[in-house]
N, C-alpha and C positions, 0 to 999 in steps of 0.2 A: 438130590440136594440143591438147596437154592445156594446160590455166593450169598456171602453178607450183604453185598452193596444191592443186591437184587431182593433181598427180603425187607430192606427197607423204603424200598418205594410203595407209595400209596396204590389202591386198585385203584385200576381207569388212567393209573401212567404207563407212561415206555421208555425201554431203558436204549435211547436208540445210537452208535457211532458214527460221530462226523466223519460226510462222505465226501466233504470238498473243505477246502482252506480259504475259499474266495468262495462270496455271495453271486453265484450268477444269473439269480431271478428276483431282480427287485420287484416284479409285478406281487410276488408272495406276500414281502412284508408290507407291502400295502395294502394286501387283502386282510393280515393280520390285526393291523393298525384300525382297518374298519370294523374287526370283529372285537376285537374289547370293544373299539366306542358301542358299539351296535349292544351286544350281551347275550348276542347269540344266532347263531348259523343261518335261518330265516331273517331275520331282522339285516342283518349284511346280503344276504340274498336281495332281498328289494331291495335296500340301500346302491348293489352296484349293478342290479339289470341282472345277473348270472345266476344259476340253478343253483340251489343248496349243494349238493356236491358237486359242484365248479368251487364253489368257496371252500368244501372239505379238502375235496382233492389240491388246489394250491398251500393251505396252510399245512398239510401234509407233507409236502412237497417240502414245505420251508422249513421245518422240524428236522426230516430226512437231511436236507441242506446243514444243519447246525447242527445237530447229533442230541438232539435235547426236545423231551416234550416244553411245548408252551403253554394250553390251556387240557386241561379235564370238564370231561363234559357231563353235564348234571338234568335234571328234570325241568327248574328254571333258567338255563341256559348254561356256561362257559363260567369257566374257572382259572386265571393266570396262575401258574405257577410259580417257583419265588424266580425259575428261568427266565417263564414267559416275561415274568415282571422286568428284569433286565433287559431284555430283547425289544418289548415295549423301549423302554427309553430309549434305546439306540436306532429303534427303525423310526422314535417319533423325530430323533434330529438329524434323521437321515430327510426325514419329510423336509426339514425345516430349509436343512440345506441343496435339498434340489429346487425347495420353490427361488431362496439366493440366487439358486446359478440361473434360473429362468430368467428373475428378476434384471443380473446381471447384466444378460446375453441378449435381454430388452435394450436393457441402456445402451451396449456397445452398436447394437445394430440401428439405434435411433439416431446415435452421438457418435458417429466414428471418427477415430482420431487417427495423424499420421500423414504421413505423405504419401502425395499419388505423381510419377513423373508422365508426360504427354507428351510425346513429340508428333509434331502437325506440319503439314507444309505450311511456309508462310501465308501463304492467301488465305487458306482456311482457318486457318488459325488467326490470321488480325481479322478476317472480315465475317466470318461466320460463327465459330466455333468463340471466341475471344467476347462478344457481343451476346452471348448468349451462356457464360459461364458463371456468370450473377445466378441463374439460376439455381444451374446446381450447388453454388456456396450456400445459399440462402438456406436450402434446404441440406446442407453439411454444412452446417460454422465451423467444423473445428477441424475438417480436412484441409490439406494446404495442397494446389493442384501445380505442381512445377510446370508449365507447359513451355517445351520450348520451340522455337519456330527455325525452320531453315529449310532451307532448298534439297538436300542431301537427309537418306534415307537414315533414319535411327538403327542403332544393331540391337534387338529387341533379343537377343540369344546373348548375346556377351554384358546384358543387364546396364544397356546404354539410358533405355528408357522402358515403363512397365508395358505402356500403346502405344502404338507408332498410329498416325492414321495417316496415307501415302498414297498416291496417284499410279505408280508399280506393282502388282500384285505379289507379292510377297513370295521365294519361293523354296522354302527354308521347310525340309516333311516336318520338322518338330515343333511349327509354330501354330497355333490356333487364327483361319485364316476365316474373317465374315467379310462381305459387301454391304459394304454400306448405303450405296446407292451410286450415280451416274451425274457428273457433272456436264455441261453442255455448253461448249464457248463459244460465241457468236458476235458477230462485228456489232460495235458500239461507239459514239463517239460523245462529244457535248455541245450542248444546243449551238453554244458559241459560235464551236467549228463550222455546224451544219448553216449555223447563220452568215456565214461570211463565204465559205466555202464551197454551200451546195450540198445535197445529199446524193451521194450515188445511184443509181439504178440497175448497175450491174455489173458484173468484176472487171467490167470494161471501162468502166467509169471511177472504180475503187482504184484503178493503177494507176490514175493521173492526180489522188491524194496521196498526201502525204503517211506514214504509216507507224503506230507504233508497235512494236516486236517484243513478246519475251523469250528468251532464251532459258528449253528446257529440257529435262530429259527424257521428252515424250517425242520419241522418232516420227509419229502419225502429224502431230502436228508442227515437226521443221518440213517434212515432205508437204503439209498444205500449206505452205507460204513460197515454197519454192515453186511449185506449180502452179502458182494461185500470178507470181509474180516473177515467171522467169523472164530471163534473158533481160531482164530489168537490174540493172548494178546496183547492189544494194544500198549505196551512198546518196542515190537519183530518189527512192521513195521512201526509206525508212525515216524515221524522224528522231526516235530515242528505241536504242537499244538494251533492254535489260535483262537482267538474269533475279528481278527480287517481284513478284506481284500487285506490291503494297504501290510501288513504282511505275508499273504499266498501270495501275487504276490512275492512281496522282497524273498521268502525263494526260491521259485520253481525258478525264474527269476536267482536265485545266484546256483544255483547248488545242493539244500540243497534235493531234490527230486523231485516226479511227484506228482502234486496233481490236484486240476479240479478248472477251473478257466471261467469265461466268457467269450464265441468266441467273445466280442466285444474288450474285451482288444488284440486278434491278432491282430483284424482290423486294431488298431492303430498306431501299431508298435513294439510292447511287443516284446524284444528277447527272444523269448519263443518259443516251436512249437512242434505242434501237437503230441498225440501219437497216436501211429495207434491200438486204442483199442474202437468197436462200442459201445460204453455206454455211453447216456450222459443224462443230466437232465435239464429240463424246467423251466422254477419260473419267473411267472406273473409281471411284473412293476402296478405298482397304483398310481394311482394319488387322493388325495383326498383334496379337499378343499371346507368352510363354503360357500354357495349359496349369502349372502351379501357381504363377501371377494370379489365372481368374479365381483360386480357391482362397485368395484375402482377399476378406471382404470390401475394403475402403477400393482395391480395384476393381472389383464386380462390380461394386458401385458404379463407378465411373464408366465400364466397359458397357452397361445395360441403360445409362443417359446418353454415353455417345450413338447406338442405335435409336433410341427416341429421336436427337436431336437432327439427325439425318435420314427423319425414318420417311422412306418416297411415299407412304400412304397420308402423309401429313401433310410435305412437302410438293410439290406435284413438280417443282425444277431439279428434285433428286432423282424420278421417276427415270424408266429406259429409255421411255419414246421420249421423242422435244417434244416440248410447248412452248409455244412464240411468247414470250415476255409478253406481249400486250394479254394474253389470255389467262395471266398471274389472277387475277380478283378475281375471275370468275371458277378458276378452277381451286383455289386455294378457302378454305372457310377455318382456320385455326386462330387461335389469338392473332392481335395485333403483334406484330415483329417489333425487337425492339433495334433500331437502325446502330450500327458503328459511326454514322455518317453525325447523329442525332447533336446539334449543339455546339459541332465544329466550330471552329473561329469566332463564338460572340465573346468568351472574355478578351480577346484581342481588343472587337472592335469596341466593348465596351472602356475596355483602361483605355483606349484610345482617344 
């Protein structure tokens, strides 16, 4: 004998017991929506580009998951059951919510907001990244970049910064480390200095000039100076000794003496000239960040931009091999670089 609940079921309907309290297959709900809108399994099959059996299988799986019969099959198509009509309304709301979700994510991706902390060496920050950040800011107008320029390395693990660009390779095992490129330090001087004191043609000649030297945490760089000027008291040859890259640059550019600068400074239009001494010193550039930080979209956006900003493929002065500054014009094929020295001092002259 049939139970009362079973006798009230119309022909073609099924009574199903719920198998799950959550809907695990959203694809079935989408297929059900298309079935109702198409009116038949065949029309839905053609619309979705899948077989009729696949449509039936998806709808059947959804019915099993929900524990109700959604449609009955007839010669001219399908009919919604009362339960199916209610499920259709909910599925349509799910579809609308998914559209809103995708649009919201799209807006978030296009217009990220918040703050990203970048720690970078003072020289790279002032003379390279600082002049290029306008490109990043215009593409991400609602992001605030907190750029900390210092001679010491910020602690990424202790969250002093989100991203660090530095000249010493990080050793912490929990950090992501990426080599951005390589700096090449070479001797430069101001034309005004060379006009007065002449250009050295050898290391022996260089020892007769005034030297601008930057103290740094690079043992190899310090060793190079020690080797070049061995036996000469520092006070006799060094005109200016500083720990700041910008002071080193301006001292050389204003004619205080000859010193080593990264070749990229020449590439962006610094008013200095290479000194004809075949000595250069390479220093690798490292970017480091915590893996968890990289999953934050605004941080990931800056990470990817920094990789492009130092790309050796685009900017030849960051390649591993040394390229003489005189060859930059022939090696670089990108757009015109923005110079950090452009217009400097014009306001003072005009106001005077």
